[in-house]
C-alpha positions as a printed NumPy array, in Angstrom:
array([[-41.738, -15.694,  97.811],
       [-43.467, -19.014,  97.297],
       [-47.101, -18.922,  96.2  ],
       [-49.454, -21.887,  96.084],
       [-53.074, -21.813,  95.039],
       [-54.711, -19.133,  92.962],
       [-55.459, -15.422,  93.095],
       [-58.095, -13.287,  91.435],
       [-55.878, -10.196,  91.176],
       [-52.526,  -9.488,  89.567],
       [-49.397,  -9.675,  91.727],
       [-47.77 ,  -6.221,  91.376],
       [-44.067,  -6.997,  91.691],
       [-41.609,  -5.03 ,  89.592],
       [-39.013,  -7.186,  87.865],
       [-36.303,  -4.571,  88.461],
       [-37.022,  -4.619,  92.219],
       [-36.746,  -8.409,  92.211],
       [-33.345,  -8.211,  90.516],
       [-31.965,  -5.483,  92.759],
       [-33.016,  -7.339,  95.927],
       [-32.042, -10.78 ,  94.63 ],
       [-35.576, -12.046,  95.271],
       [-37.004, -15.263,  93.915],
       [-40.623, -15.855,  93.032],
       [-41.966, -19.386,  92.723],
       [-45.516, -20.455,  92.048],
       [-47.451, -23.697,  91.911],
       [-51.18 , -23.996,  91.238],
       [-52.065, -26.685,  93.767],
       [-50.372, -29.045,  96.198],
       [-48.838, -32.44 ,  95.502],
       [-49.27 , -35.523,  97.67 ],
       [-45.734, -35.   ,  98.92 ],
       [-46.633, -31.459, 100.028],
       [-49.561, -32.747, 102.108],
       [-47.422, -35.43 , 103.744],
       [-44.714, -32.878, 104.604],
       [-47.313, -30.561, 106.146],
       [-48.802, -33.379, 108.23 ],
       [-45.313, -34.367, 109.388],
       [-44.647, -30.793, 110.567],
       [-47.89 , -30.782, 112.558],
       [-47.248, -34.237, 114.075],
       [-43.713, -33.281, 115.119],
       [-44.946, -30.121, 116.861],
       [-43.021, -27.809, 114.521],
       [-46.243, -26.311, 113.144],
       [-48.898, -25.397, 115.702],
       [-52.462, -25.153, 114.449],
       [-53.901, -23.4  , 117.506],
       [-53.623, -20.019, 115.762],
       [-56.37 , -21.096, 113.347],
       [-59.861, -20.102, 114.481],
       [-62.264, -22.829, 113.368],
       [-65.932, -21.932, 112.99 ],
       [-68.186, -24.989, 112.677],
       [-71.649, -24.966, 111.136],
       [-74.176, -27.761, 110.777],
       [-75.214, -28.591, 107.241],
       [-78.691, -27.208, 107.888],
       [-77.03 , -23.813, 108.58 ],
       [-75.287, -23.768, 105.211],
       [-76.403, -20.216, 104.362],
       [-74.936, -18.905, 107.639],
       [-71.701, -20.802, 106.931],
       [-71.443, -19.24 , 103.473],
       [-71.999, -15.779, 104.96 ],
       [-69.362, -16.462, 107.641],
       [-66.864, -17.692, 105.033],
       [-67.401, -14.524, 103.019],
       [-66.586, -12.393, 106.071],
       [-63.714, -14.576, 107.356],
       [-60.311, -12.933, 107.654],
       [-56.833, -13.996, 108.611],
       [-56.555, -17.52 , 109.931],
       [-60.265, -18.241, 110.221],
       [-61.478, -21.537, 108.797],
       [-65.217, -22.054, 108.242],
       [-66.32 , -25.683, 108.119],
       [-69.633, -27.405, 107.435],
       [-70.395, -30.816, 108.892],
       [-73.293, -33.235, 108.567],
       [-73.502, -34.247, 112.207]])
């Protein structure tokens, strides 16, 4: 398991279970510049499709609605706010 970013809850994984199953757990707080470039390369090459992400766009003057939508967002929903 590779985790990037942060969580607000503990990750309940038993060490014994990790050993028995020969699992590895790696974590990194944020992404490096190399990580971003690798991700962009996967998208450009067609190996990573982004069409599964549902993008909801809100104008800046609808910021409250965007915040409410972001709070309710689930799965691969991305809420964005733009100025134009």
